[in-house]
N, CA, C and O of each residue as an XYZ file, in Angstrom:
864
protein
N      90.071     33.328    107.907
C      89.951     32.652    107.050
C      91.349     31.842    106.561
O      92.289     32.510    106.131
N      91.435     30.498    106.637
C      93.148     29.877    106.378
C      92.924     30.330    104.934
O      91.838     30.729    104.515
N      94.362     30.207    104.000
C      94.168     30.283    103.070
C      93.882     29.344    101.913
O      93.675     29.800    100.788
N      93.863     27.839    102.204
C      92.969     26.823    101.854
C      91.868     26.631    102.151
O      91.281     25.554    102.045
N      91.468     27.556    102.527
C      89.158     27.474    102.735
C      89.074     28.062    101.515
O      89.955     28.651    100.888
N      87.872     27.840    101.215
C      87.000     28.117     99.690
C      86.332     29.133    100.425
O      86.263     29.346    101.636
N      85.725     29.873     99.169
C      84.894     30.765     99.554
C      83.576     30.048     99.413
O      83.531     29.072     98.664
N      82.310     30.508    100.178
C      80.965     29.816     99.815
C      80.851     30.279     98.682
O      81.114     31.474     98.541
N      80.363     29.372     97.345
C      79.766     29.503     96.132
C      80.970     28.866     95.680
O      80.506     27.952     94.999
N      82.544     28.736     95.607
C      83.384     28.451     94.321
C      82.744     27.543     93.468
O      82.275     27.762     92.352
N      82.777     26.436     94.149
C      82.107     25.534     93.324
C      80.956     25.481     92.242
O      80.926     24.662     91.324
N      79.976     26.503     92.483
C      78.739     27.108     91.453
C      79.220     28.200     90.480
O      78.585     28.533     89.479
N      80.529     28.789     90.905
C      81.406     29.715     89.588
C      81.658     28.624     89.054
O      80.851     28.241     88.207
N      82.754     27.826     89.335
C      83.558     27.182     88.408
C      82.046     26.595     87.660
O      81.655     27.401     86.816
N      81.444     25.785     87.754
C      80.110     25.088     87.444
C      79.173     26.285     86.290
O      78.600     25.946     85.255
N      79.231     27.262     86.683
C      78.682     27.828     86.254
C      79.891     28.959     84.891
O      79.310     29.424     83.911
N      81.051     29.160     85.016
C      81.647     29.088     83.870
C      82.110     29.030     82.758
O      82.278     29.702     81.740
N      82.481     26.932     83.682
C      82.555     25.767     82.283
C      80.855     25.402     81.456
O      80.510     24.830     80.422
N      80.237     26.010     82.444
C      78.964     25.422     81.218
C      78.571     26.937     80.335
O      77.811     26.972     79.368
N      79.234     28.048     80.884
C      78.856     29.020     79.386
C      79.939     28.770     78.941
O      80.041     29.251     77.812
N      80.873     28.219     79.279
C      82.059     27.616     78.369
C      81.542     27.446     77.196
O      81.669     28.100     76.161
N      80.726     26.163     77.530
C      80.579     25.014     76.788
C      79.204     25.280     75.911
O      78.649     24.428     75.216
N      78.676     26.965     76.135
C      77.732     26.744     75.279
C      76.400     26.091     75.805
O      75.459     25.860     75.046
N      76.382     25.858     76.908
C      75.288     24.708     77.903
C      74.019     25.684     78.433
O      74.123     26.657     79.179
N      72.929     25.199     77.897
C      72.051     25.906     79.464
C      72.042     24.996     80.283
O      72.457     23.855     80.083
N      71.429     25.547     81.568
C      71.243     24.395     82.663
C      70.639     23.243     82.553
O      71.081     22.217     83.071
N      69.033     23.327     81.523
C      68.804     22.137     81.265
C      69.573     21.090     80.699
O      69.401     19.908     80.999
N      70.655     21.607     79.659
C      71.534     20.974     78.845
C      72.040     20.033     79.675
O      71.756     18.838     79.584
N      73.316     20.841     81.073
C      74.030     20.321     81.771
C      73.387     19.561     82.628
O      73.848     18.431     82.788
N      72.398     19.876     83.259
C      71.703     18.310     83.966
C      70.972     17.071     82.810
O      70.593     15.926     83.055
N      70.971     17.493     82.097
C      70.481     16.328     81.427
C      71.996     15.520     80.870
O      71.761     14.396     80.426
N      72.897     15.764     80.848
C      74.169     15.134     80.453
C      74.838     14.755     82.190
O      75.636     13.872     82.503
N      74.522     15.235     82.601
C      74.789     14.778     84.085
C      73.942     13.912     85.163
O      74.004     13.599     86.352
N      72.860     13.653     83.684
C      71.745     12.989     84.714
C      71.230     13.205     86.067
O      70.682     12.331     86.739
N      71.479     14.692     86.516
C      70.482     15.180     87.467
C      69.503     16.103     87.331
O      69.437     16.726     86.271
N      68.778     16.298     88.146
C      67.798     17.825     87.815
C      67.915     18.836     88.018
O      68.280     19.116     89.160
N      67.731     19.696     87.269
C      67.518     20.813     86.465
C      67.905     22.096     87.921
O      68.791     22.949     87.979
N      66.995     21.791     88.759
C      66.839     22.523     89.803
C      68.249     22.321     90.842
O      68.579     23.231     91.602
N      68.957     21.125     90.772
C      70.041     20.937     91.390
C      71.297     21.614     90.864
O      72.317     21.811     91.524
N      71.072     21.985     89.442
C      72.034     22.790     89.026
C      71.824     24.459     89.004
O      72.599     25.415     89.003
N      70.673     24.333     88.989
C      70.455     26.043     89.653
C      70.842     26.242     90.915
O      71.155     27.376     91.277
N      70.878     25.247     91.715
C      71.137     25.485     93.480
C      72.721     24.984     93.802
O      73.280     24.885     94.894
N      73.247     24.700     92.410
C      74.841     24.463     93.090
C      75.160     26.062     92.570
O      75.640     26.730     93.487
N      75.029     26.648     91.571
C      75.429     27.465     90.885
C      74.818     29.360     91.487
O      75.192     30.465     91.095
N      73.783     28.959     92.546
C      73.627     30.270     93.140
C      73.086     30.254     94.708
O      72.371     31.032     95.339
N      73.866     28.800     95.106
C      74.105     28.980     96.086
C      75.434     28.209     96.777
O      76.114     27.367     96.191
N      75.685     28.757     98.362
C      76.850     28.222     98.848
C      76.642     26.878     99.084
O      77.012     26.630    100.232
N      76.151     25.739     98.429
C      75.835     24.492     98.563
C      77.330     23.205     98.611
O      78.442     23.155     98.084
N      76.541     22.339     99.545
C      77.478     20.986     99.907
C      76.986     20.068     98.995
O      75.804     19.755     98.853
N      77.782     19.719     98.486
C      77.407     18.646     97.317
C      78.293     17.445     97.438
O      79.509     17.377     97.621
N      77.387     16.516     97.292
C      77.967     14.896     97.490
C      78.880     14.617     96.192
O      78.662     15.090     95.076
N      80.136     13.606     96.606
C      81.126     13.837     95.100
C      80.105     13.336     94.467
O      79.557     14.133     93.706
N      79.498     11.906     94.539
C      79.062     11.396     93.412
C      78.025     12.491     92.435
O      77.845     12.035     91.306
N      77.379     13.745     92.677
C      77.393     14.711     92.056
C      78.135     15.661     91.716
O      77.809     16.467     90.845
N      79.386     15.705     92.442
C      80.615     16.376     91.721
C      81.134     15.738     90.738
O      81.490     16.451     89.801
N      81.344     14.322     90.607
C      82.194     13.632     89.480
C      81.000     13.538     88.306
O      81.403     13.416     87.149
N      79.615     13.585     88.528
C      78.830     13.574     87.363
C      79.284     15.166     86.918
O      80.192     14.962     86.113
N      79.134     16.429     87.021
C      79.006     17.621     86.717
C      80.308     17.463     86.315
O      80.466     17.665     85.111
N      81.584     17.080     87.117
C      82.768     17.227     85.966
C      82.742     16.410     84.603
O      83.183     16.908     83.567
N      82.103     14.889     84.663
C      82.542     14.856     83.503
C      81.510     15.210     82.596
O      81.675     15.098     81.381
N      80.420     15.643     83.117
C      79.313     16.514     82.157
C      80.136     17.767     81.169
O      79.886     17.855     79.967
N      81.049     18.614     81.801
C      81.502     19.524     81.933
C      82.574     19.455     81.139
O      82.914     20.405     80.434
N      83.332     18.098     81.186
C      84.923     17.855     80.214
C      86.040     18.412     80.686
O      87.072     18.640     80.054
N      85.781     18.655     81.969
C      86.894     18.936     82.649
C      87.530     17.312     83.878
O      86.890     16.540     84.592
N      89.059     17.442     83.560
C      89.789     16.339     84.164
C      89.363     16.339     85.350
O      88.486     16.963     85.947
N      90.244     15.400     85.670
C      90.611     15.191     87.114
C      89.727     15.909     88.507
O      88.624     15.464     88.826
N      90.322     16.954     89.187
C      89.407     17.652     90.293
C      89.670     19.262     89.893
O      89.571     20.170     90.719
N      90.016     19.454     88.505
C      90.000     21.272     88.185
C      88.398     21.699     88.846
O      88.116     22.835     89.229
N      87.478     20.545     88.875
C      86.158     21.637     88.913
C      86.247     22.130     90.484
O      86.060     23.291     90.846
N      86.518     21.202     91.208
C      86.785     21.709     92.745
C      88.035     22.548     92.742
O      87.918     23.410     93.613
N      88.800     22.609     92.321
C      89.951     23.906     92.521
C      90.848     23.658     93.315
O      91.760     24.480     93.223
N      91.048     22.704     94.243
C      92.344     22.550     95.152
C      91.623     21.404     96.326
O      90.447     21.345     96.686
N      92.689     20.627     96.713
C      92.026     19.535     97.804
C      91.428     20.047     98.661
O      90.583     19.362     99.237
N      91.595     21.170     98.992
C      90.591     21.132     99.831
C      89.305     21.412     99.872
O      88.745     21.353    100.967
N      88.617     21.748     98.788
C      87.670     21.226     98.333
C      86.940     20.325     98.037
O      85.771     20.245     97.658
N      88.445     19.026     98.425
C      87.420     17.731     97.606
C      86.152     17.323     99.317
O      86.361     17.420    100.526
N      84.913     16.876     98.489
C      84.422     16.380     99.550
C      84.886     15.495    100.491
O      85.870     14.919    100.027
N      84.599     15.087    101.712
C      84.866     14.434    102.665
C      84.741     13.220    102.174
O      85.790     12.595    102.331
N      83.784     12.511    101.562
C      83.311     11.143    100.736
C      84.823     10.459    100.330
O      85.125      9.271    100.441
N      85.726     11.633     99.797
C      86.537     11.028     98.842
C      87.797     10.615    100.015
O      88.671      9.856     99.597
N      87.917     11.182    101.705
C      88.861     10.552    102.482
C      90.222     11.944    102.030
O      91.290     12.217    102.578
N      89.823     12.284    101.339
C      91.257     13.352    101.290
C      91.803     12.867     99.459
O      92.524     13.443     98.645
N      91.013     11.529     99.416
C      91.969     11.686     97.944
C      91.515     12.347     96.827
O      90.617     13.188     96.837
N      92.199     11.930     95.752
C      92.243     12.880     94.436
C      91.105     12.298     93.529
O      91.323     11.131     93.201
N      89.898     12.858     93.028
C      89.163     12.091     91.782
C      90.227     12.449     90.411
O      91.128     13.287     90.360
N      89.852     11.686     89.571
C      90.779     11.802     88.335
C      89.487     11.272     87.233
O      88.507     10.532     87.315
N      90.020     11.977     86.366
C      88.844     11.405     84.747
C      89.213     11.511     83.698
O      89.452     12.571     83.120
N      89.398      9.627     82.972
C      90.760      9.599     81.923
C      89.734      9.569     80.939
O      88.565      9.371     81.271
N      90.113      9.771     79.612
C      89.722      9.276     78.089
C      90.073      8.106     77.433
O      91.160      7.965     76.872
N      88.972      7.033     77.487
C      89.137      5.662     77.405
C      89.657      5.835     75.331
O      89.099      6.605     74.550
N      90.457      5.166     75.087
C      90.989      4.611     73.771
C      89.726      4.161     73.025
O      88.662      4.109     73.642
N      89.777      3.915     72.048
C      88.798      3.020     71.530
C      88.525      1.757     71.460
O      87.425      1.206     71.492
N      89.610      1.297     71.357
C      89.677     -0.205     71.554
C      89.569     -0.477     73.331
O      89.434     -1.682     73.543
N      89.588      0.093     74.219
C      89.286     -0.111     75.615
C      87.895      0.002     75.400
O      87.483     -1.149     75.541
N      86.920      0.751     75.134
C      85.785      1.405     74.763
C      84.669     -0.136     74.325
O      83.589     -0.492     74.796
N      85.412     -0.644     73.409
C      85.077     -2.123     72.714
C      84.836     -2.931     73.841
O      83.741     -3.300     74.265
N      86.437     -3.279     74.478
C      86.685     -4.333     75.398
C      85.254     -4.397     76.497
O      84.543     -5.379     76.708
N      85.120     -2.940     77.115
C      84.191     -2.797     78.022
C      83.143     -3.277     77.245
O      82.701     -4.399     77.493
N      82.664     -2.595     76.324
C      81.051     -2.999     75.680
C      80.903     -4.509     75.648
O      79.779     -5.001     75.551
N      82.265     -5.453     75.744
C      82.191     -6.896     75.194
C      81.998     -7.439     76.418
O      81.741     -8.633     76.573
N      82.137     -6.383     77.609
C      82.202     -7.363     78.552
C      80.797     -7.595     79.633
O      80.561     -8.273     80.634
N      80.080     -6.640     78.807
C      78.550     -6.434     79.606
C      77.816     -6.684     78.564
O      78.326     -6.974     77.481
N      75.808     -6.562     78.858
C      75.391     -7.134     78.455
C      74.012     -5.953     77.958
O      73.219     -5.986     77.017
N      74.112     -5.470     78.519
C      72.746     -4.314     79.134
C      73.237     -2.696     79.257
O      73.853     -2.207     80.204
N      72.746     -1.949     77.917
C      72.989     -0.767     77.864
C      71.313      0.141     77.681
O      70.191     -0.366     77.692
N      71.675      1.526     77.530
C      70.457      2.670     77.093
C      70.599      3.274     75.722
O      71.327      4.154     75.261
N      69.692      2.530     75.246
C      70.142      3.567     73.625
C      68.696      4.855     73.521
O      67.519      4.726     73.858
N      69.177      5.634     73.123
C      68.351      7.100     72.623
C      68.402      7.341     71.436
O      69.478      7.662     70.933
N      67.171      7.243     70.634
C      66.446      7.049     69.567
C      65.304      8.645     69.264
O      64.767      9.138     70.256
N      65.105      9.175     68.104
C      64.249      9.774     67.827
C      63.168      8.255     66.547
O      63.538      7.453     65.690
N      61.916      8.599     67.127
C      61.055      7.941     66.706
C      60.575      8.402     65.549
O      60.386      7.862     64.460
N      60.390      9.596     65.993
C      59.540     10.894     64.941
C      59.829     11.869     65.255
O      59.540     12.159     66.415
N      60.589     12.960     64.368
C      61.176     14.399     64.249
C      60.356     15.360     64.861
O      60.901     16.404     65.219
N      58.765     15.166     65.111
C      58.367     15.857     65.758
C      58.113     15.863     67.656
O      57.557     16.670     68.401
N      58.907     14.403     67.931
C      59.175     14.122     69.306
C      60.387     14.281     70.208
O      61.410     14.100     69.547
N      60.611     14.528     71.353
C      61.066     14.458     71.823
C      62.069     12.800     72.083
O      61.348     11.833     72.329
N      63.473     12.545     72.034
C      63.700     11.250     72.108
C      63.498     10.119     73.378
O      63.321     10.330     74.577
N      63.579      9.057     72.753
C      63.237      7.769     73.735
C      64.422      7.253     73.935
O      65.279      6.861     73.143
N      64.368      7.306     75.466
C      65.509      6.442     76.018
C      65.317      5.146     76.773
O      64.760      5.168     77.870
N      65.844      3.777     76.126
C      65.353      2.752     76.479
C      66.224      1.615     77.079
O      66.785      1.079     76.124
N      66.505      1.142     77.983
C      67.133     -0.210     78.368
C      67.241     -0.917     77.483
O      66.243     -1.015     76.769
N      68.382     -1.674     77.134
C      68.437     -3.327     76.018
C      69.275     -4.106     76.514
O      70.166     -3.897     77.338
N      68.970     -4.998     75.997
C      70.115     -5.983     75.568
C      70.751     -6.007     74.570
O      70.427     -5.519     73.487
N      71.999     -6.741     74.913
C      72.423     -6.476     73.711
C      73.857     -6.832     73.473
O      74.466     -6.709     74.536
N      75.032     -7.422     72.006
C      75.689     -8.115     72.133
C      76.510     -7.458     71.121
O      75.961     -6.795     70.241
N      78.267     -7.634     71.190
C      78.907     -6.615     70.088
C      79.546     -8.095     69.323
O      79.904     -9.192     69.753
N      79.459     -7.426     67.904
C      79.769     -8.365     66.944
C      80.887     -8.276     65.689
O      80.264     -7.516     64.948
N      81.738     -8.475     65.208
C      82.567     -7.044     64.767
C      82.320     -5.864     64.994
O      81.767     -5.221     64.102
N      82.730     -5.070     66.542
C      82.853     -3.732     66.246
C      81.064     -2.958     65.876
O      80.895     -1.743     65.780
N      80.283     -3.677     65.771
C      78.796     -3.038     65.586
C      78.597     -3.908     66.922
O      79.192     -4.838     67.467
N      77.394     -3.089     67.185
C      76.384     -3.461     68.177
C      74.779     -3.989     67.609
O      74.176     -3.405     66.709
N      74.244     -5.236     68.358
C      73.244     -5.699     67.754
C      72.357     -5.166     69.399
O      72.701     -4.912     70.553
N      71.451     -5.198     68.835
C      70.466     -4.714     70.314
C      68.947     -6.083     69.564
O      68.747     -6.661     68.496
N      68.273     -6.004     70.898
C      67.106     -6.740     70.870
C      66.200     -6.170     71.418
O      66.194     -6.005     72.638
N      65.122     -5.696     70.522
C      64.271     -5.061     70.536
C      63.122     -5.856     70.506
O      63.165     -6.938     69.919
N      61.600     -5.287     71.325
C      60.378     -6.145     71.267
C      59.884     -5.883     69.798
O      59.865     -4.730     69.368
N      59.496     -6.919     69.045
C      58.931     -6.735     67.875
C      57.488     -5.621     68.002
O      56.539     -5.913     68.730
N      57.516     -4.688     67.398
C      56.009     -3.812     67.005
C      56.705     -2.848     67.879
O      56.180     -1.809     67.480
N      57.705     -2.415     68.995
C      58.069     -1.400     69.983
C      58.584     -0.401     69.041
O      59.015     -0.586     67.903
N      58.444      0.908     69.835
C      58.988      2.343     69.076
C      60.129      2.036     68.474
O      60.109      2.555     67.358
N      61.259      1.368     68.680
C      62.413      1.030     68.229
C      62.620      0.289     67.021
O      63.390      0.515     66.087
N      61.641     -0.808     67.238
C      61.904     -1.685     65.802
C      61.216     -1.281     64.878
O      61.441     -1.814     63.792
N      59.646      0.278     64.960
C      59.496      0.572     64.087
C      60.479      1.827     63.154
O      60.853      1.956     61.988
N      60.605      2.580     64.406
C      62.024      3.462     63.918
C      62.796      3.132     63.045
O      62.859      3.598     61.908
N      63.714      1.951     63.714
C      64.330      1.392     62.386
C      64.115      1.169     61.958
O      64.437      1.819     60.964
N      63.284      0.049     61.640
C      62.515     -0.161     60.182
C      62.046      0.531     59.132
O      62.122      0.188     57.952
N      61.489      1.651     59.630
C      60.692      2.664     58.806
C      61.717      2.847     57.662
O      61.003      3.159     56.709
N      62.856      2.826     57.280
C      63.071      2.943     56.420
C      65.026      2.530     56.225
O      65.805      2.112     57.082
N      65.270      2.870     54.755
C      66.385      1.537     54.552
C      67.436      2.359     55.498
O      68.317      1.625     55.947
N      67.519      3.588     55.854
C      68.385      4.515     56.456
C      68.155      4.622     57.856
O      68.794      5.503     58.431
N      67.273      3.819     58.626
C      67.409      3.576     59.571
C      66.837      4.947     60.719
O      66.208      5.938     60.347
N      67.098      4.761     61.590
C      67.149      6.690     62.684
C      68.440      6.672     63.530
O      69.183      5.705     63.703
N      68.537      7.614     63.904
C      69.461      8.568     64.241
C      69.510      7.873     66.310
O      68.657      8.111     67.165
N      70.559      7.199     66.445
C      70.550      6.917     67.646
C      72.103      6.879     68.763
O      73.121      6.350     68.317
N      72.101      7.013     69.075
C      72.929      7.036     70.721
C      72.811      5.648     71.598
O      71.699      5.125     71.669
N      74.089      4.950     72.361
C      73.966      4.254     72.951
C      75.510      4.230     74.173
O      76.730      4.378     74.099
N      74.116      3.850     75.564
C      75.076      4.323     76.355
C      75.442      3.083     77.382
O      74.417      2.529     77.779
N      76.681      2.508     77.914
C      76.682      1.555     78.634
C      77.581      1.852     79.628
O      78.721      2.096     79.235
N      77.334      1.908     81.063
C      77.927      2.223     82.223
C      78.384      1.270     83.264
O      77.646      0.288     83.181
N      79.348      1.089     84.300
C      79.575      0.582     85.393
C      79.404      1.567     86.242
O      79.592      2.584     85.574
N      79.035      2.014     87.868
C      79.172      2.716     88.626
C      79.998      1.857     90.243
O      79.841      0.675     90.547
N      80.415      2.370     90.632
C      81.075      1.616     92.245
C      80.946      3.038     93.225
O      81.777      3.769     93.765
N      79.391      3.019     93.148
C      79.029      3.853     94.289
C      79.741      3.744     95.748
O      79.762      4.701     96.522
N      80.197      2.752     95.979
C      81.122      2.336     97.031
C      82.386      3.662     97.157
O      82.492      4.658     97.873
N      83.055      3.177     96.277
C      84.652      3.994     95.977
C      84.507      4.988     94.963
O      85.562      5.465     94.544
N      83.225      5.493     94.377
C      82.945      6.735     93.632
C      83.607      6.444     92.046
O      83.981      7.333     91.281
N      83.643      5.065     91.793
C      84.938      5.264     90.483
C      83.831      4.554     89.414
O      83.004      3.779     89.894
N      83.826      4.798     88.112
C      83.173      3.984     87.206
C      83.682      4.256     85.773
O      84.813      4.718     85.617
N      83.123      4.066     85.041
C      83.483      4.169     83.085
C      81.826      4.282     82.358
O      80.787      3.708     82.682
N      82.017      4.943     81.626
C      80.818      4.979     80.385
C      81.351      4.954     79.124
O      82.323      5.615     78.756
N      80.618      4.076     78.367
C      81.139      4.335     76.594
C      80.101      5.139     75.825
O      79.067      5.270     76.480
N      80.074      5.709     74.641
C      79.244      6.092     74.324
C      78.684      5.993     73.079
O      78.860      7.184     72.819
N      78.155      5.568     72.088
C      78.094      5.425     70.761
C      77.379      5.721     70.063
O      76.336      5.088     70.229
N      77.301      6.903     68.709
C      76.502      7.723     68.398
C      76.907      7.208     67.019
O      78.046      7.067     66.574
N      75.415      6.891     66.279
C      75.105      6.882     65.188
C      74.051      6.342     64.877
O      73.021      6.686     65.457
N      74.026      5.378     63.904
C      72.600      5.269     63.876
C      71.642      3.482     63.698
O      72.158      2.649     62.953
N      70.358      3.140     64.421
C      69.562      2.066     64.265
C      69.205      1.494     63.009
O      68.347      2.080     62.349
N      69.589      0.715     62.679
C      68.865     -0.187     60.893
C      68.352     -2.027     61.790
O      69.073     -2.943     62.185
N      67.097     -1.887     61.789
C      67.332     -2.957     61.417
C      67.411     -4.201     60.783
O      66.752     -4.576     59.813
N      68.150     -4.728     61.320
C      68.937     -6.284     60.695
C      68.223     -6.692     59.598
O      67.056     -6.341     59.424
N      68.925     -7.524     58.713
C      68.230     -8.641     57.775
C      67.658    -10.029     58.265
O      66.978    -10.899     57.719
N      68.363     -9.837     59.863
C      68.815    -11.114     60.712
C      67.341    -11.212     61.340
O      66.985    -12.295     61.805
N      66.068     -9.587     61.378
C      65.741     -9.768     62.399
C      65.031    -10.596     62.729
O      64.581    -10.336     63.844
N      64.648    -11.556     62.312
C      63.533    -12.579     62.996
C      64.495    -14.118     63.863
O      64.119    -15.139     64.439
N      65.537    -13.648     63.596
C      66.410    -15.365     63.787
C      66.550    -14.794     65.038
O      66.693    -13.619     65.379
N      66.447    -16.403     66.016
C      66.586    -16.054     67.770
C      67.583    -15.486     67.971
O      68.530    -15.602     67.193
N      67.643    -14.671     69.139
C      68.571    -13.584     69.819
C      69.546    -14.663     70.373
O      69.415    -15.772     70.890
N      70.652    -13.792     70.014
C      71.682    -14.483     70.251
C      71.973    -14.298     71.844
O      72.831    -15.100     72.213
N      71.431    -13.355     73.011
C      70.828    -13.908     74.184
C      69.580    -13.340     75.123
O      68.765    -12.431     74.966
N      69.823    -14.315     76.181
C      68.127    -13.963     76.445
C      68.001    -12.593     76.756
O      68.837    -11.816     77.216
N      66.527    -12.375     76.351
C      66.682    -11.094     77.291
C      65.352    -10.893     78.284
O      64.240    -11.410     78.384
N      66.022     -9.965     78.882
C      65.489    -10.033     80.668
C      63.970    -10.006     80.451
O      63.358    -10.614     81.329
N      62.951     -9.253     79.161
C      61.633     -9.299     79.376
C      61.410    -11.053     78.812
O      60.242    -11.370     78.586
N      61.741    -11.384     78.746
C      61.739    -12.978     78.849
C      60.212    -12.836     78.074
O      59.467    -11.863     78.189
N      59.877    -14.376     77.047
C      59.134    -14.882     76.768
C      58.168    -13.937     75.865
O      56.939    -14.017     75.886
N      59.258    -12.612     74.706
C      58.652    -11.585     73.697
C      58.911    -12.361     73.020
O      59.430    -13.444     73.290
N      58.510    -11.839     71.738
C      58.902    -11.849     70.551
C      60.132    -11.014     70.393
O      60.062    -10.139     71.257
N      61.452    -10.848     69.546
C      62.699     -9.649     69.702
C      62.266     -9.930     68.158
O      61.592    -10.749     67.533
N      63.357     -8.313     67.812
C      64.378     -8.256     66.625
C      65.273     -7.420     67.192
O      65.412     -6.689     68.172
N      66.146     -8.006     65.666
C      67.496     -7.601     65.813
C      67.945     -6.217     65.451
O      68.018     -6.019     64.239
N      68.258     -5.233     66.221
C      68.348     -4.482     65.682
C      70.278     -3.557     65.693
O      70.928     -3.069     66.617
N      70.598     -3.725     64.026
C      72.167     -2.996     64.480
C      72.247     -1.752     64.545
O      71.622     -0.936     63.867
N      73.138     -1.528     65.489
C      73.416      0.060     65.705
C      75.140      0.260     64.807
O      76.125     -0.426     65.081
N      75.111      1.023     64.069
C      75.876      1.010     63.182
C      77.003      2.833     63.210
O      76.863      3.880     62.577
N      77.858      2.455     64.102
C      78.462      4.003     65.337
C      79.375      4.705     64.281
O      80.369      4.214     63.746
N      79.032      5.514     64.153
C      79.936      6.640     63.302
C      80.952      7.347     64.289
O      81.928      7.838     63.721
N      80.883      7.530     66.070
C      82.086      7.448     67.129
C      81.794      6.811     68.080
O      80.710      6.291     68.343
N      82.489      6.811     68.501
C      82.330      5.345     69.935
C      83.593      6.714     71.340
O      84.802      6.938     71.283
N      82.887      7.074     72.008
C      84.112      7.567     73.328
C      83.816      6.714     74.639
O      82.926      5.886     74.833
N      84.755      7.132     75.420
C      84.357      6.377     76.548
C      85.064      7.437     77.770
O      85.747      8.383     77.378
N      84.900      7.265     78.906
C      85.724      7.948     80.300
C      85.625      7.100     81.555
O      84.674      6.405     81.914
N      86.704      7.279     82.106
C      86.966      6.284     83.433
C      87.249      7.329     84.484
O      88.350      7.875     84.416
N      86.316      7.737     85.568
C      86.607      7.926     87.348
C      86.944      7.558     88.061
O      86.318      6.687     88.666
N      88.029      7.939     88.411
C      88.857      7.096     89.578
C      88.954      8.185     90.907
O      88.641      9.337     91.207
N      89.548      7.098     91.416
C      89.726      8.339     93.044
C      90.844      7.649     93.343
O      90.870      6.432     93.530
N      92.387      8.866     93.430
C      93.719      7.867     93.898
C      94.240      9.195     94.926
O      95.260      9.085     95.606
């Protein structure tokens, strides 16, 4: 074995070590990375061969910069062609710029404290560093956001992934979803569903974070 050759399971050991350092369960890591828990288990317990996309998802979910999860150039999957993946933290102005360039994202919210969070794709627009979302009248989000003056806890995520280049970015807002006082006014964007009554829901963010994955 040459000095550049990795031992079977090195990636899995790094994943498990960082996961435990962050205090995450396998289920929580899988949820963060958007993959199946069974895949996390397989990577941690077997000398797994993992696609570049999965490596990048895990690195993002584990808050690891660059190619630290891979350990060395020799570990970089062949899909990268010898190039090194990197991970940048985005400043808040850049997060808002990226949000303003798009029109569809995913909201996660709690409709009832006894139920798990719901995740729905929605049209949105940016206004004065706030998000205006367009929900169907009578939908779970409409009901939850308008159920009290305080609205409901919510997070909103927008991303763009280039599968061919293994690059992309994501922006996450965490805050409160509140039914707008202009809830019944015409939508500023055309809802993809079309032909349905929509209500404006305002997301008031308490925190906004973003990451960019690149290959150099």
